[in-house]
All heavy atoms as a GROMACS GRO file, in nm:
protein
  621
    1MET      N    1  -2.900  28.255   0.550
    1MET     CA    2  -2.847  28.146   0.629
    1MET      C    3  -2.961  28.066   0.694
    1MET      O    4  -2.946  27.950   0.722
    1MET     CB    5  -2.751  28.198   0.736
    1MET     CG    6  -2.680  28.085   0.805
    1MET     SD    7  -2.567  28.133   0.935
    1MET     CE    8  -2.435  28.205   0.842
    2GLY      N    9  -3.072  28.127   0.719
    2GLY     CA   10  -3.185  28.059   0.780
    2GLY      C   11  -3.233  27.941   0.698
    2GLY      O   12  -3.277  27.841   0.752
    3ARG      N   13  -3.223  27.951   0.567
    3ARG     CA   14  -3.269  27.843   0.480
    3ARG      C   15  -3.186  27.717   0.499
    3ARG      O   16  -3.237  27.606   0.497
    3ARG     CB   17  -3.261  27.890   0.335
    3ARG     CG   18  -3.312  27.795   0.236
    3ARG     CD   19  -3.454  27.834   0.195
    3ARG     NE   20  -3.494  27.752   0.083
    3ARG     CZ   21  -3.587  27.658   0.094
    3ARG    NH1   22  -3.648  27.638   0.208
    3ARG    NH2   23  -3.622  27.587  -0.011
    4GLY      N   24  -3.055  27.732   0.520
    4GLY     CA   25  -2.968  27.618   0.542
    4GLY      C   26  -3.005  27.542   0.669
    4GLY      O   27  -3.006  27.419   0.672
    5TRP      N   28  -3.037  27.617   0.775
    5TRP     CA   29  -3.076  27.552   0.900
    5TRP      C   30  -3.207  27.478   0.885
    5TRP      O   31  -3.226  27.372   0.945
    5TRP     CB   32  -3.086  27.655   1.012
    5TRP     CG   33  -2.952  27.699   1.061
    5TRP    CD1   34  -2.895  27.821   1.043
    5TRP    CD2   35  -2.857  27.620   1.132
    5TRP    NE1   36  -2.770  27.824   1.099
    5TRP    CE2   37  -2.744  27.700   1.155
    5TRP    CE3   38  -2.856  27.489   1.177
    5TRP    CZ2   39  -2.632  27.654   1.222
    5TRP    CZ3   40  -2.744  27.444   1.245
    5TRP    CH2   41  -2.634  27.526   1.266
    6GLU      N   42  -3.296  27.529   0.804
    6GLU     CA   43  -3.423  27.461   0.782
    6GLU      C   44  -3.399  27.325   0.716
    6GLU      O   45  -3.463  27.226   0.752
    6GLU     CB   46  -3.515  27.546   0.694
    6GLU     CG   47  -3.567  27.670   0.763
    6GLU     CD   48  -3.641  27.762   0.668
    6GLU    OE1   49  -3.663  27.724   0.551
    6GLU    OE2   50  -3.676  27.873   0.711
    7ARG      N   51  -3.306  27.319   0.623
    7ARG     CA   52  -3.274  27.192   0.557
    7ARG      C   53  -3.212  27.094   0.656
    7ARG      O   54  -3.246  26.975   0.657
    7ARG     CB   55  -3.180  27.215   0.439
    7ARG     CG   56  -3.248  27.288   0.324
    7ARG     CD   57  -3.157  27.322   0.211
    7ARG     NE   58  -3.081  27.206   0.165
    7ARG     CZ   59  -2.973  27.215   0.090
    7ARG    NH1   60  -2.927  27.333   0.054
    7ARG    NH2   61  -2.910  27.107   0.051
    8VAL      N   62  -3.123  27.144   0.740
    8VAL     CA   63  -3.061  27.058   0.841
    8VAL      C   64  -3.168  27.007   0.937
    8VAL      O   65  -3.173  26.887   0.969
    8VAL     CB   66  -2.950  27.134   0.917
    8VAL    CG1   67  -2.902  27.054   1.038
    8VAL    CG2   68  -2.834  27.167   0.824
    9ASP      N   69  -3.252  27.096   0.985
    9ASP     CA   70  -3.359  27.056   1.078
    9ASP      C   71  -3.452  26.953   1.016
    9ASP      O   72  -3.499  26.862   1.085
    9ASP     CB   73  -3.439  27.178   1.124
    9ASP     CG   74  -3.366  27.263   1.225
    9ASP    OD1   75  -3.268  27.213   1.285
    9ASP    OD2   76  -3.406  27.379   1.243
   10ARG      N   77  -3.478  26.965   0.888
   10ARG     CA   78  -3.566  26.871   0.821
   10ARG      C   79  -3.506  26.729   0.825
   10ARG      O   80  -3.576  26.631   0.846
   10ARG     CB   81  -3.590  26.915   0.677
   10ARG     CG   82  -3.695  26.831   0.606
   10ARG     CD   83  -3.734  26.885   0.470
   10ARG     NE   84  -3.616  26.896   0.384
   10ARG     CZ   85  -3.588  27.002   0.309
   10ARG    NH1   86  -3.668  27.106   0.309
   10ARG    NH2   87  -3.481  27.004   0.234
   11TYR      N   88  -3.376  26.718   0.807
   11TYR     CA   89  -3.310  26.587   0.813
   11TYR      C   90  -3.298  26.537   0.957
   11TYR      O   91  -3.321  26.420   0.985
   11TYR     CB   92  -3.172  26.592   0.748
   11TYR     CG   93  -3.178  26.604   0.599
   11TYR    CD1   94  -3.148  26.723   0.536
   11TYR    CD2   95  -3.216  26.498   0.520
   11TYR    CE1   96  -3.154  26.736   0.399
   11TYR    CE2   97  -3.224  26.509   0.382
   11TYR     CZ   98  -3.193  26.628   0.322
   11TYR     OH   99  -3.200  26.639   0.186
   12LEU      N  100  -3.262  26.624   1.049
   12LEU     CA  101  -3.244  26.584   1.187
   12LEU      C  102  -3.375  26.547   1.256
   12LEU      O  103  -3.376  26.468   1.350
   12LEU     CB  104  -3.173  26.695   1.266
   12LEU     CG  105  -3.029  26.724   1.227
   12LEU    CD1  106  -2.973  26.836   1.312
   12LEU    CD2  107  -2.944  26.598   1.239
   13TYR      N  108  -3.484  26.601   1.209
   13TYR     CA  109  -3.615  26.573   1.267
   13TYR      C  110  -3.641  26.423   1.272
   13TYR      O  111  -3.694  26.370   1.369
   13TYR     CB  112  -3.724  26.644   1.185
   13TYR     CG  113  -3.864  26.615   1.235
   13TYR    CD1  114  -3.915  26.685   1.344
   13TYR    CD2  115  -3.941  26.519   1.173
   13TYR    CE1  116  -4.043  26.659   1.389
   13TYR    CE2  117  -4.070  26.492   1.219
   13TYR     CZ  118  -4.119  26.562   1.326
   13TYR     OH  119  -4.245  26.536   1.372
   14HIS      N  120  -3.600  26.351   1.170
   14HIS     CA  121  -3.625  26.208   1.161
   14HIS      C  122  -3.528  26.126   1.247
   14HIS      O  123  -3.546  26.006   1.262
   14HIS     CB  124  -3.616  26.162   1.015
   14HIS     CG  125  -3.717  26.230   0.928
   14HIS    ND1  126  -3.851  26.200   0.934
   14HIS    CD2  127  -3.704  26.327   0.836
   14HIS    CE1  128  -3.916  26.276   0.848
   14HIS    NE2  129  -3.829  26.355   0.787
   15MET      N  130  -3.427  26.191   1.302
   15MET     CA  131  -3.329  26.121   1.385
   15MET      C  132  -3.355  26.139   1.535
   15MET      O  133  -3.274  26.097   1.616
   15MET     CB  134  -3.188  26.170   1.351
   15MET     CG  135  -3.146  26.139   1.212
   15MET     SD  136  -2.977  26.196   1.187
   15MET     CE  137  -2.969  26.197   1.011
   16ARG      N  138  -3.465  26.200   1.571
   16ARG     CA  139  -3.496  26.221   1.712
   16ARG      C  140  -3.522  26.088   1.780
   16ARG      O  141  -3.580  25.998   1.721
   16ARG     CB  142  -3.620  26.309   1.727
   16ARG     CG  143  -3.598  26.453   1.685
   16ARG     CD  144  -3.723  26.533   1.701
   16ARG     NE  145  -3.829  26.468   1.622
   16ARG     CZ  146  -3.957  26.473   1.650
   16ARG    NH1  147  -4.000  26.542   1.753
   16ARG    NH2  148  -4.046  26.412   1.575
   17LEU      N  149  -3.479  26.077   1.904
   17LEU     CA  150  -3.501  25.956   1.983
   17LEU      C  151  -3.572  25.992   2.112
   17LEU      O  152  -3.542  26.094   2.174
   17LEU     CB  153  -3.367  25.888   2.015
   17LEU     CG  154  -3.282  25.847   1.895
   17LEU    CD1  155  -3.146  25.797   1.941
   17LEU    CD2  156  -3.353  25.741   1.813
   18SER      N  157  -3.662  25.905   2.153
   18SER     CA  158  -3.734  25.929   2.278
   18SER      C  159  -3.641  25.903   2.397
   18SER      O  160  -3.537  25.839   2.384
   18SER     CB  161  -3.856  25.837   2.287
   18SER     OG  162  -3.814  25.703   2.305
   19ASP      N  163  -3.682  25.951   2.513
   19ASP     CA  164  -3.603  25.928   2.634
   19ASP      C  165  -3.588  25.779   2.662
   19ASP      O  166  -3.483  25.733   2.705
   19ASP     CB  167  -3.667  25.998   2.754
   19ASP     CG  168  -3.652  26.149   2.749
   19ASP    OD1  169  -3.569  26.198   2.669
   19ASP    OD2  170  -3.721  26.217   2.826
   20ASP      N  171  -3.694  25.702   2.638
   20ASP     CA  172  -3.688  25.558   2.662
   20ASP      C  173  -3.587  25.490   2.570
   20ASP      O  174  -3.512  25.403   2.613
   20ASP     CB  175  -3.826  25.494   2.642
   20ASP     CG  176  -3.924  25.532   2.752
   20ASP    OD1  177  -3.878  25.568   2.863
   20ASP    OD2  178  -4.045  25.525   2.727
   21VAL      N  179  -3.583  25.530   2.445
   21VAL     CA  180  -3.487  25.472   2.350
   21VAL      C  181  -3.345  25.512   2.390
   21VAL      O  182  -3.254  25.428   2.390
   21VAL     CB  183  -3.519  25.515   2.206
   21VAL    CG1  184  -3.408  25.475   2.111
   21VAL    CG2  185  -3.651  25.455   2.161
   22LEU      N  186  -3.324  25.638   2.427
   22LEU     CA  187  -3.191  25.682   2.470
   22LEU      C  188  -3.147  25.609   2.596
   22LEU      O  189  -3.031  25.569   2.609
   22LEU     CB  190  -3.190  25.833   2.495
   22LEU     CG  191  -3.198  25.919   2.369
   22LEU    CD1  192  -3.216  26.066   2.408
   22LEU    CD2  193  -3.075  25.901   2.284
   23ARG      N  194  -3.238  25.586   2.688
   23ARG     CA  195  -3.206  25.513   2.810
   23ARG      C  196  -3.168  25.369   2.777
   23ARG      O  197  -3.074  25.313   2.832
   23ARG     CB  198  -3.326  25.516   2.906
   23ARG     CG  199  -3.290  25.478   3.048
   23ARG     CD  200  -3.404  25.506   3.146
   23ARG     NE  201  -3.430  25.650   3.157
   23ARG     CZ  202  -3.539  25.712   3.109
   23ARG    NH1  203  -3.634  25.644   3.050
   23ARG    NH2  204  -3.555  25.842   3.123
   24ASP      N  205  -3.241  25.307   2.685
   24ASP     CA  206  -3.210  25.170   2.643
   24ASP      C  207  -3.072  25.162   2.579
   24ASP      O  208  -2.994  25.071   2.610
   24ASP     CB  209  -3.317  25.119   2.546
   24ASP     CG  210  -3.290  24.979   2.498
   24ASP    OD1  211  -3.276  24.888   2.584
   24ASP    OD2  212  -3.282  24.959   2.376
   25ILE      N  213  -3.040  25.258   2.493
   25ILE     CA  214  -2.908  25.261   2.429
   25ILE      C  215  -2.800  25.278   2.534
   25ILE      O  216  -2.698  25.208   2.531
   25ILE     CB  217  -2.902  25.375   2.324
   25ILE    CG1  218  -2.993  25.343   2.205
   25ILE    CG2  219  -2.758  25.399   2.278
   25ILE    CD1  220  -3.014  25.459   2.110
   26SER      N  221  -2.820  25.369   2.628
   26SER     CA  222  -2.722  25.392   2.734
   26SER      C  223  -2.702  25.267   2.820
   26SER      O  224  -2.588  25.231   2.853
   26SER     CB  225  -2.765  25.508   2.824
   26SER     OG  226  -2.768  25.627   2.751
   27ASP      N  227  -2.811  25.202   2.855
   27ASP     CA  228  -2.801  25.080   2.936
   27ASP      C  229  -2.725  24.970   2.864
   27ASP      O  230  -2.638  24.903   2.922
   27ASP     CB  231  -2.940  25.030   2.975
   27ASP     CG  232  -3.012  25.121   3.073
   27ASP    OD1  233  -2.945  25.206   3.135
   27ASP    OD2  234  -3.136  25.107   3.086
   28ARG      N  235  -2.755  24.951   2.736
   28ARG     CA  236  -2.685  24.847   2.659
   28ARG      C  237  -2.538  24.882   2.641
   28ARG      O  238  -2.452  24.794   2.645
   28ARG     CB  239  -2.753  24.825   2.525
   28ARG     CG  240  -2.886  24.753   2.541
   28ARG     CD  241  -2.945  24.707   2.411
   28ARG     NE  242  -2.996  24.822   2.337
   28ARG     CZ  243  -3.004  24.829   2.206
   28ARG    NH1  244  -2.963  24.730   2.131
   28ARG    NH2  245  -3.053  24.935   2.147
   29PHE      N  246  -2.506  25.010   2.623
   29PHE     CA  247  -2.367  25.052   2.609
   29PHE      C  248  -2.291  25.028   2.740
   29PHE      O  249  -2.177  24.979   2.739
   29PHE     CB  250  -2.359  25.200   2.568
   29PHE     CG  251  -2.220  25.248   2.541
   29PHE    CD1  252  -2.148  25.198   2.434
   29PHE    CD2  253  -2.161  25.343   2.622
   29PHE    CE1  254  -2.019  25.242   2.408
   29PHE    CE2  255  -2.033  25.388   2.597
   29PHE     CZ  256  -1.962  25.337   2.490
   30LEU      N  257  -2.353  25.057   2.853
   30LEU     CA  258  -2.291  25.034   2.983
   30LEU      C  259  -2.263  24.885   3.005
   30LEU      O  260  -2.155  24.848   3.051
   30LEU     CB  261  -2.379  25.090   3.095
   30LEU     CG  262  -2.324  25.077   3.237
   30LEU    CD1  263  -2.191  25.151   3.251
   30LEU    CD2  264  -2.425  25.132   3.336
   31VAL      N  265  -2.359  24.800   2.971
   31VAL     CA  266  -2.339  24.655   2.982
   31VAL      C  267  -2.223  24.612   2.893
   31VAL      O  268  -2.137  24.534   2.934
   31VAL     CB  269  -2.469  24.579   2.944
   31VAL    CG1  270  -2.441  24.430   2.925
   31VAL    CG2  271  -2.576  24.600   3.049
   32GLY      N  272  -2.217  24.666   2.772
   32GLY     CA  273  -2.107  24.633   2.681
   32GLY      C  274  -1.973  24.678   2.734
   32GLY      O  275  -1.872  24.607   2.720
   33MET      N  276  -1.968  24.798   2.795
   33MET     CA  277  -1.842  24.846   2.852
   33MET      C  278  -1.797  24.758   2.968
   33MET      O  279  -1.680  24.722   2.978
   33MET     CB  280  -1.856  24.991   2.901
   33MET     CG  281  -1.863  25.091   2.789
   33MET     SD  282  -1.848  25.266   2.836
   33MET     CE  283  -1.909  25.278   2.998
   34LYS      N  284  -1.891  24.722   3.056
   34LYS     CA  285  -1.855  24.635   3.168
   34LYS      C  286  -1.808  24.499   3.117
   34LYS      O  287  -1.711  24.443   3.169
   34LYS     CB  288  -1.974  24.619   3.262
   34LYS     CG  289  -2.002  24.744   3.343
   34LYS     CD  290  -2.121  24.727   3.434
   34LYS     CE  291  -2.145  24.853   3.514
   34LYS     NZ  292  -2.262  24.840   3.603
   35LYS      N  293  -1.874  24.448   3.016
   35LYS     CA  294  -1.834  24.320   2.956
   35LYS      C  295  -1.696  24.333   2.892
   35LYS      O  296  -1.614  24.243   2.899
   35LYS     CB  297  -1.938  24.278   2.853
   35LYS     CG  298  -1.923  24.139   2.802
   35LYS     CD  299  -2.038  24.102   2.708
   35LYS     CE  300  -2.018  23.966   2.648
   35LYS     NZ  301  -2.123  23.933   2.550
   36GLY      N  302  -1.669  24.447   2.830
   36GLY     CA  303  -1.541  24.471   2.766
   36GLY      C  304  -1.425  24.485   2.862
   36GLY      O  305  -1.310  24.463   2.826
   37LEU      N  306  -1.453  24.522   2.988
   37LEU     CA  307  -1.348  24.537   3.088
   37LEU      C  308  -1.311  24.404   3.154
   37LEU      O  309  -1.202  24.391   3.207
   37LEU     CB  310  -1.391  24.636   3.196
   37LEU     CG  311  -1.380  24.782   3.157
   37LEU    CD1  312  -1.449  24.869   3.261
   37LEU    CD2  313  -1.235  24.823   3.141
   38ARG      N  314  -1.399  24.309   3.150
   38ARG     CA  315  -1.371  24.180   3.216
   38ARG      C  316  -1.286  24.092   3.126
   38ARG      O  317  -1.311  24.079   3.007
   38ARG     CB  318  -1.502  24.109   3.249
   38ARG     CG  319  -1.580  24.185   3.354
   38ARG     CD  320  -1.695  24.108   3.405
   38ARG     NE  321  -1.646  23.976   3.448
   38ARG     CZ  322  -1.725  23.883   3.494
   38ARG    NH1  323  -1.854  23.904   3.502
   38ARG    NH2  324  -1.676  23.766   3.530
   39LYS      N  325  -1.186  24.033   3.187
   39LYS     CA  326  -1.092  23.950   3.112
   39LYS      C  327  -1.162  23.833   3.044
   39LYS      O  328  -1.132  23.800   2.929
   39LYS     CB  329  -0.984  23.898   3.207
   39LYS     CG  330  -0.872  23.825   3.140
   39LYS     CD  331  -0.766  23.786   3.242
   39LYS     CE  332  -0.645  23.726   3.175
   39LYS     NZ  333  -0.540  23.696   3.273
   40ASP      N  334  -1.259  23.773   3.112
   40ASP     CA  335  -1.324  23.655   3.058
   40ASP      C  336  -1.430  23.686   2.952
   40ASP      O  337  -1.464  23.600   2.871
   40ASP     CB  338  -1.386  23.571   3.170
   40ASP     CG  339  -1.488  23.648   3.253
   40ASP    OD1  340  -1.470  23.770   3.268
   40ASP    OD2  341  -1.582  23.585   3.304
   41THR      N  342  -1.482  23.809   2.950
   41THR     CA  343  -1.586  23.843   2.852
   41THR      C  344  -1.539  23.942   2.746
   41THR      O  345  -1.611  23.967   2.650
   41THR     CB  346  -1.711  23.901   2.922
   41THR    OG1  347  -1.672  24.012   3.003
   41THR    CG2  348  -1.778  23.795   3.008
   42ASN      N  349  -1.419  23.996   2.761
   42ASN     CA  350  -1.368  24.094   2.664
   42ASN      C  351  -1.368  24.040   2.521
   42ASN      O  352  -1.407  24.113   2.429
   42ASN     CB  353  -1.228  24.141   2.704
   42ASN     CG  354  -1.171  24.240   2.605
   42ASN    OD1  355  -1.119  24.200   2.501
   42ASN    ND2  356  -1.182  24.367   2.635
   43PRO      N  357  -1.326  23.916   2.497
   43PRO     CA  358  -1.320  23.869   2.358
   43PRO      C  359  -1.454  23.870   2.285
   43PRO      O  360  -1.459  23.886   2.164
   43PRO     CB  361  -1.266  23.726   2.370
   43PRO     CG  362  -1.193  23.724   2.499
   43PRO     CD  363  -1.269  23.818   2.590
   44THR      N  364  -1.564  23.857   2.359
   44THR     CA  365  -1.695  23.853   2.295
   44THR      C  366  -1.772  23.984   2.307
   44THR      O  367  -1.883  23.995   2.258
   44THR     CB  368  -1.781  23.739   2.356
   44THR    OG1  369  -1.797  23.762   2.495
   44THR    CG2  370  -1.716  23.604   2.330
   45SER      N  371  -1.714  24.082   2.373
   45SER     CA  372  -1.782  24.210   2.391
   45SER      C  373  -1.780  24.292   2.263
   45SER      O  374  -1.683  24.292   2.188
   45SER     CB  375  -1.714  24.290   2.502
   45SER     OG  376  -1.774  24.417   2.514
   46SER      N  377  -1.890  24.363   2.239
   46SER     CA  378  -1.895  24.452   2.122
   46SER      C  379  -1.824  24.585   2.150
   46SER      O  380  -1.797  24.661   2.058
   46SER     CB  381  -2.040  24.478   2.083
   46SER     OG  382  -2.110  24.538   2.190
   47VAL      N  383  -1.794  24.614   2.277
   47VAL     CA  384  -1.724  24.735   2.316
   47VAL      C  385  -1.594  24.693   2.384
   47VAL      O  386  -1.593  24.653   2.500
   47VAL     CB  387  -1.808  24.822   2.413
   47VAL    CG1  388  -1.735  24.950   2.448
   47VAL    CG2  389  -1.945  24.851   2.355
   48LYS      N  390  -1.484  24.699   2.311
   48LYS     CA  391  -1.355  24.659   2.366
   48LYS      C  392  -1.303  24.771   2.456
   48LYS      O  393  -1.299  24.887   2.416
   48LYS     CB  394  -1.253  24.632   2.255
   48LYS     CG  395  -1.298  24.531   2.153
   48LYS     CD  396  -1.319  24.396   2.213
   48LYS     CE  397  -1.359  24.296   2.106
   48LYS     NZ  398  -1.406  24.172   2.159
   49MET      N  399  -1.266  24.735   2.577
   49MET     CA  400  -1.219  24.834   2.674
   49MET      C  401  -1.079  24.796   2.722
   49MET      O  402  -1.047  24.679   2.735
   49MET     CB  403  -1.312  24.838   2.795
   49MET     CG  404  -1.456  24.876   2.763
   49MET     SD  405  -1.476  25.048   2.724
   49MET     CE  406  -1.444  25.120   2.882
   50LEU      N  407  -0.998  24.896   2.746
   50LEU     CA  408  -0.864  24.877   2.800
   50LEU      C  409  -0.852  24.962   2.927
   50LEU      O  410  -0.862  25.084   2.920
   50LEU     CB  411  -0.758  24.923   2.700
   50LEU     CG  412  -0.757  24.854   2.564
   50LEU    CD1  413  -0.661  24.925   2.470
   50LEU    CD2  414  -0.719  24.708   2.579
   51PRO      N  415  -0.833  24.900   3.044
   51PRO     CA  416  -0.813  24.982   3.164
   51PRO      C  417  -0.678  25.053   3.153
   51PRO      O  418  -0.578  24.994   3.112
   51PRO     CB  419  -0.813  24.882   3.278
   51PRO     CG  420  -0.791  24.750   3.216
   51PRO     CD  421  -0.830  24.760   3.072
   52THR      N  422  -0.676  25.181   3.180
   52THR     CA  423  -0.553  25.260   3.171
   52THR      C  424  -0.541  25.346   3.295
   52THR      O  425  -0.637  25.367   3.368
   52THR     CB  426  -0.554  25.350   3.046
   52THR    OG1  427  -0.667  25.436   3.054
   52THR    CG2  428  -0.561  25.270   2.918
   53PHE      N  429  -0.423  25.396   3.321
   53PHE     CA  430  -0.399  25.479   3.437
   53PHE      C  431  -0.338  25.611   3.393
   53PHE      O  432  -0.246  25.614   3.313
   53PHE     CB  433  -0.307  25.407   3.536
   53PHE     CG  434  -0.370  25.283   3.592
   53PHE    CD1  435  -0.354  25.162   3.528
   53PHE    CD2  436  -0.449  25.289   3.706
   53PHE    CE1  437  -0.415  25.047   3.578
   53PHE    CE2  438  -0.510  25.176   3.756
   53PHE     CZ  439  -0.492  25.054   3.692
   54VAL      N  440  -0.391  25.721   3.445
   54VAL     CA  441  -0.345  25.855   3.410
   54VAL      C  442  -0.278  25.915   3.533
   54VAL      O  443  -0.338  25.925   3.639
   54VAL     CB  444  -0.464  25.944   3.367
   54VAL    CG1  445  -0.417  26.086   3.339
   54VAL    CG2  446  -0.534  25.884   3.248
   55ARG      N  447  -0.153  25.952   3.517
   55ARG     CA  448  -0.081  26.014   3.630
   55ARG      C  449  -0.092  26.165   3.627
   55ARG      O  450  -0.090  26.231   3.729
   55ARG     CB  451   0.065  25.970   3.627
   55ARG     CG  452   0.078  25.823   3.652
   55ARG     CD  453   0.222  25.779   3.640
   55ARG     NE  454   0.227  25.635   3.641
   55ARG     CZ  455   0.288  25.565   3.735
   55ARG    NH1  456   0.351  25.626   3.831
   55ARG    NH2  457   0.288  25.434   3.730
   56SER      N  458  -0.101  26.224   3.508
   56SER     CA  459  -0.120  26.368   3.496
   56SER      C  460  -0.177  26.397   3.358
   56SER      O  461  -0.178  26.312   3.271
   56SER     CB  462   0.013  26.443   3.516
   56SER     OG  463   0.102  26.408   3.413
   57THR      N  464  -0.224  26.518   3.341
   57THR     CA  465  -0.281  26.560   3.214
   57THR      C  466  -0.202  26.678   3.158
   57THR      O  467  -0.132  26.747   3.234
   57THR     CB  468  -0.429  26.600   3.231
   57THR    OG1  469  -0.437  26.705   3.327
   57THR    CG2  470  -0.514  26.482   3.277
   58PRO      N  471  -0.212  26.702   3.027
   58PRO     CA  472  -0.134  26.811   2.968
   58PRO      C  473  -0.162  26.949   3.027
   58PRO      O  474  -0.076  27.035   3.028
   58PRO     CB  475  -0.174  26.808   2.821
   58PRO     CG  476  -0.222  26.670   2.797
   58PRO     CD  477  -0.283  26.626   2.926
   59ASP      N  478  -0.284  26.970   3.079
   59ASP     CA  479  -0.317  27.102   3.134
   59ASP      C  480  -0.272  27.118   3.280
   59ASP      O  481  -0.299  27.219   3.343
   59ASP     CB  482  -0.466  27.132   3.119
   59ASP     CG  483  -0.553  27.040   3.201
   59ASP    OD1  484  -0.501  26.952   3.271
   59ASP    OD2  485  -0.676  27.056   3.194
   60GLY      N  486  -0.205  27.015   3.335
   60GLY     CA  487  -0.152  27.026   3.470
   60GLY      C  488  -0.245  26.978   3.579
   60GLY      O  489  -0.205  26.968   3.694
   61THR      N  490  -0.371  26.952   3.546
   61THR     CA  491  -0.462  26.900   3.648
   61THR      C  492  -0.428  26.755   3.674
   61THR      O  493  -0.366  26.688   3.593
   61THR     CB  494  -0.608  26.912   3.604
   61THR    OG1  495  -0.626  26.837   3.484
   61THR    CG2  496  -0.648  27.056   3.580
   62GLY      N  497  -0.468  26.707   3.783
   62GLY     CA  498  -0.440  26.567   3.816
   62GLY      C  499  -0.330  26.559   3.918
   62GLY      O  500  -0.328  26.631   4.015
   63GLY      N  501  -0.234  26.475   3.894
   63GLY     CA  502  -0.127  26.455   3.989
   63GLY      C  503  -0.143  26.323   4.060
   63GLY      O  504  -0.051  26.245   4.069
   64GLU      N  505  -0.265  26.295   4.108
   64GLU     CA  506  -0.289  26.165   4.168
   64GLU      C  507  -0.317  26.064   4.057
   64GLU      O  508  -0.361  26.100   3.950
   64GLU     CB  509  -0.406  26.170   4.266
   64GLU     CG  510  -0.545  26.179   4.203
   64GLU     CD  511  -0.586  26.318   4.157
   64GLU    OE1  512  -0.511  26.415   4.177
   64GLU    OE2  513  -0.695  26.328   4.101
   65GLN      N  514  -0.288  25.940   4.085
   65GLN     CA  515  -0.310  25.837   3.984
   65GLN      C  516  -0.459  25.804   3.979
   65GLN      O  517  -0.521  25.777   4.080
   65GLN     CB  518  -0.229  25.713   4.018
   65GLN     CG  519  -0.235  25.608   3.910
   65GLN     CD  520  -0.134  25.497   3.933
   65GLN    OE1  521  -0.033  25.519   3.996
   65GLN    NE2  522  -0.164  25.380   3.884
   66ARG      N  523  -0.517  25.810   3.861
   66ARG     CA  524  -0.659  25.781   3.844
   66ARG      C  525  -0.674  25.674   3.737
   66ARG      O  526  -0.606  25.677   3.636
   66ARG     CB  527  -0.734  25.905   3.799
   66ARG     CG  528  -0.729  26.018   3.899
   66ARG     CD  529  -0.795  26.137   3.842
   66ARG     NE  530  -0.716  26.184   3.728
   66ARG     CZ  531  -0.721  26.306   3.679
   66ARG    NH1  532  -0.800  26.393   3.731
   66ARG    NH2  533  -0.647  26.341   3.577
   67GLU      N  534  -0.768  25.584   3.760
   67GLU     CA  535  -0.795  25.484   3.658
   67GLU      C  536  -0.895  25.543   3.560
   67GLU      O  537  -0.991  25.609   3.596
   67GLU     CB  538  -0.853  25.357   3.720
   67GLU     CG  539  -0.877  25.249   3.617
   67GLU     CD  540  -0.928  25.120   3.677
   67GLU    OE1  541  -0.928  25.106   3.799
   67GLU    OE2  542  -0.967  25.034   3.598
   68ARG      N  543  -0.870  25.521   3.433
   68ARG     CA  544  -0.961  25.565   3.327
   68ARG      C  545  -0.994  25.447   3.240
   68ARG      O  546  -0.913  25.357   3.220
   68ARG     CB  547  -0.895  25.672   3.238
   68ARG     CG  548  -0.859  25.799   3.307
   68ARG     CD  549  -0.981  25.882   3.329
   68ARG     NE  550  -0.938  26.011   3.377
   68ARG     CZ  551  -1.010  26.119   3.366
   68ARG    NH1  552  -1.125  26.117   3.310
   68ARG    NH2  553  -0.964  26.232   3.413
   69ASN      N  554  -1.113  25.447   3.185
   69ASN     CA  555  -1.150  25.345   3.089
   69ASN      C  556  -1.136  25.408   2.951
   69ASN      O  557  -1.189  25.514   2.925
   69ASN     CB  558  -1.292  25.297   3.112
   69ASN     CG  559  -1.304  25.228   3.245
   69ASN    OD1  560  -1.214  25.157   3.284
   69ASN    ND2  561  -1.415  25.247   3.314
   70PHE      N  562  -1.066  25.340   2.866
   70PHE     CA  563  -1.037  25.392   2.734
   70PHE      C  564  -1.108  25.308   2.630
   70PHE      O  565  -1.091  25.187   2.625
   70PHE     CB  566  -0.886  25.389   2.709
   70PHE     CG  567  -0.846  25.432   2.572
   70PHE    CD1  568  -0.866  25.562   2.530
   70PHE    CD2  569  -0.788  25.343   2.484
   70PHE    CE1  570  -0.829  25.603   2.403
   70PHE    CE2  571  -0.751  25.381   2.357
   70PHE     CZ  572  -0.771  25.512   2.318
   71VAL      N  573  -1.191  25.372   2.551
   71VAL     CA  574  -1.256  25.304   2.441
   71VAL      C  575  -1.171  25.332   2.318
   71VAL      O  576  -1.156  25.446   2.277
   71VAL     CB  577  -1.399  25.357   2.418
   71VAL    CG1  578  -1.464  25.286   2.301
   71VAL    CG2  579  -1.482  25.342   2.543
   72PRO      N  580  -1.112  25.228   2.259
   72PRO     CA  581  -1.028  25.250   2.141
   72PRO      C  582  -1.103  25.329   2.034
   72PRO      O  583  -1.219  25.303   2.007
   72PRO     CB  584  -0.996  25.108   2.093
   72PRO     CG  585  -1.004  25.026   2.218
   72PRO     CD  586  -1.116  25.088   2.297
   73GLY      N  587  -1.035  25.427   1.978
   73GLY     CA  588  -1.096  25.511   1.877
   73GLY      C  589  -1.157  25.639   1.933
   73GLY      O  590  -1.203  25.724   1.858
   74SER      N  591  -1.159  25.653   2.065
   74SER     CA  592  -1.216  25.774   2.124
   74SER      C  593  -1.103  25.869   2.165
   74SER      O  594  -0.989  25.830   2.170
   74SER     CB  595  -1.300  25.740   2.247
   74SER     OG  596  -1.217  25.692   2.351
   75THR      N  597  -1.141  25.992   2.196
   75THR     CA  598  -1.041  26.085   2.249
   75THR      C  599  -1.020  26.053   2.394
   75THR      O  600  -1.108  25.998   2.461
   75THR     CB  601  -1.087  26.231   2.233
   75THR    OG1  602  -1.212  26.245   2.300
   75THR    CG2  603  -1.101  26.268   2.087
   76PHE      N  604  -0.908  26.086   2.447
   76PHE     CA  605  -0.874  26.051   2.585
   76PHE      C  606  -0.876  26.177   2.669
   76PHE      O  607  -0.782  26.255   2.665
   76PHE     CB  608  -0.736  25.985   2.588
   76PHE     CG  609  -0.706  25.919   2.717
   76PHE    CD1  610  -0.763  25.799   2.750
   76PHE    CD2  611  -0.620  25.980   2.808
   76PHE    CE1  612  -0.734  25.738   2.870
   76PHE    CE2  613  -0.591  25.920   2.928
   76PHE     CZ  614  -0.648  25.798   2.958
   77PRO      N  615  -0.986  26.203   2.745
   77PRO     CA  616  -0.996  26.327   2.823
   77PRO      C  617  -0.905  26.331   2.942
   77PRO      O  618  -0.875  26.234   3.002
   77PRO     CB  619  -1.142  26.329   2.868
   77PRO     CG  620  -1.188  26.188   2.862
   77PRO     CD  621  -1.102  26.120   2.759
   0.00000   0.00000   0.00000
């Protein structure tokens, strides 16, 4: 089984990102989410957001109404 991990590691090695690159990606994603939440900028945003409200969760936690941001295509925690 060790040989399989070596092959995976060899491919993943080239996909490493520096902290600066990850920070840049995170910052741009956050700007896109904020733009996606605004009514006037949503149509041009690359990240479409829908404000939603959660009253309770299947596991029973919650109870109070909380606002959640939902990215279409993602799981809803």
